[in-house]
C-alpha positions as CSV (number, residue, x, y, z in Angstrom):
1,M,22.6,30.1,24.6
2,L,20.0,29.7,27.4
3,K,21.3,32.8,28.9
4,K,21.1,35.1,25.6
5,I,17.4,33.7,25.1
6,I,16.3,34.8,28.7
7,D,18.3,37.8,28.2
8,K,16.0,39.0,25.2
9,L,12.8,37.6,26.6
10,T,11.3,40.7,28.4
11,T,7.8,39.9,29.1
12,I,5.4,36.7,28.8
13,C,1.7,36.7,30.1
14,A,-0.4,33.3,29.0
15,N,-3.7,32.2,29.2
16,I,-5.5,35.3,29.4
17,T,-8.9,35.4,30.0
18,A,-9.8,39.5,29.3
19,N,-11.2,41.7,27.0
20,S,-8.2,44.0,26.6
21,V,-4.6,44.3,27.9
22,T,-2.7,47.8,28.0
23,V,0.9,47.9,27.4
24,N,2.7,51.1,28.4
25,G,-0.6,52.8,27.9
26,K,-1.7,51.5,24.4
27,K,-4.7,49.3,24.6
28,Y,-5.2,46.0,22.7
29,N,-8.0,43.6,22.2
30,V,-7.4,40.2,23.2
31,P,-9.2,36.9,22.5
32,D,-10.1,34.3,25.4
33,G,-6.9,32.0,26.1
34,S,-4.2,34.3,24.4
35,S,-0.6,34.8,25.1
36,I,1.4,37.9,25.2
37,T,5.5,37.7,24.3
38,I,7.8,40.5,24.5
39,E,11.2,40.2,23.3
40,G,13.2,42.9,22.6
41,N,11.3,45.5,20.9
42,N,8.5,43.1,19.2
43,I,5.5,42.2,21.2
44,T,3.1,39.6,19.9
45,I,-0.5,39.5,21.4
46,G,-2.7,36.5,20.1
47,G,-0.6,36.0,17.3
48,E,-0.6,39.8,16.4
49,Q,3.0,41.4,16.3
50,V,3.3,45.1,17.2
51,C,6.9,47.0,17.5
52,I,7.3,49.1,20.9
53,K,10.2,51.3,22.0
54,D,10.7,51.2,25.6
55,K,12.7,49.3,27.9
56,I,9.9,49.6,30.7
57,I,7.2,47.5,30.1
58,N,4.1,47.7,32.2
59,I,1.2,45.6,31.7
60,S,-2.6,46.1,32.8
61,I,-4.9,43.0,32.3
62,E,-8.7,43.7,32.4
63,G,-9.7,40.2,33.3
64,S,-7.6,37.3,34.5
65,V,-4.3,35.8,33.6
66,G,-2.7,32.1,34.0
67,A,0.8,33.5,34.3
68,A,2.9,37.2,33.6
69,M,6.5,37.7,34.2
70,T,8.2,40.8,33.2
71,T,11.8,41.9,33.9
72,S,11.3,45.6,34.4
73,G,7.6,46.6,34.7
74,M,4.6,47.0,36.5
75,I,1.8,44.2,36.2
76,H,-1.8,45.3,36.9
77,V,-4.4,42.0,36.8
78,T,-8.2,43.4,37.6
79,G,-9.5,39.7,38.1
80,N,-7.5,36.5,39.2
81,S,-4.0,35.5,38.3
82,G,-1.9,32.6,38.2
83,T,1.9,33.1,38.7
84,L,3.2,36.8,38.9
85,Q,6.9,37.5,38.4
86,S,8.4,40.8,38.3
87,T,12.4,41.5,38.8
88,S,11.8,45.3,39.0
89,G,8.0,46.6,39.3
90,D,5.0,46.7,41.5
91,I,2.4,43.6,40.8
92,N,-1.4,44.4,42.0
93,V,-3.9,41.8,41.9
94,G,-7.8,42.8,42.3
95,G,-8.7,39.0,42.5
96,D,-7.2,35.5,43.7
97,S,-3.8,34.8,43.1
98,M,-1.4,31.7,43.3
99,D,2.4,32.4,43.6
100,I,3.8,36.2,43.3
101,R,7.6,36.9,43.4
102,T,9.1,40.1,42.8
103,T,12.7,41.2,43.6
104,S,12.1,45.1,43.8
105,G,8.4,46.1,44.4
106,D,5.2,46.3,46.0
107,V,2.6,43.6,46.0
108,I,-0.9,44.2,46.9
109,V,-3.6,41.4,46.4
110,A,-7.1,42.1,47.0
111,G,-8.4,38.4,47.3
112,K,-7.2,35.2,48.5
113,V,-3.5,34.1,48.0
114,E,-3.2,30.1,47.7
115,G,0.5,30.4,47.3
116,S,3.1,32.4,48.4
117,I,4.2,35.9,48.1
118,T,7.8,37.2,47.9
119,T,9.6,40.3,47.5
120,V,13.2,41.5,48.6
121,S,12.5,45.2,48.7
122,G,9.3,46.1,48.8
123,D,6.0,46.0,51.1
124,I,3.1,43.5,50.8
125,T,-0.4,44.2,50.9
126,H,-3.2,41.5,51.4
127,H,-6.7,42.6,52.1
């Protein structure tokens, strides 16, 4: 049962402090402290539900985020981030970050890292 739930869950972002979030090229306004959940083709941003059809989910957060996880797609945060995780996709952080983990993807962090960065197949760049 738990595996079925995890398989359906594609992306989660929590505790967002941002003006907007862009998912696969479409920009959404988000209230501070909101969460984003993408399950199958349904995306919920701050309680508002939207339907998407893409299997790869690219997320760009203009601001900071407490946590973001995706199974397939890029995560880009212009501000600070907590824990970020992607199975297959690059992760870029413009500010400070906690833990970052990707199985297949490059990681770039412009600020401090107060945890660890792990990638199985990819480059790590820390400025």
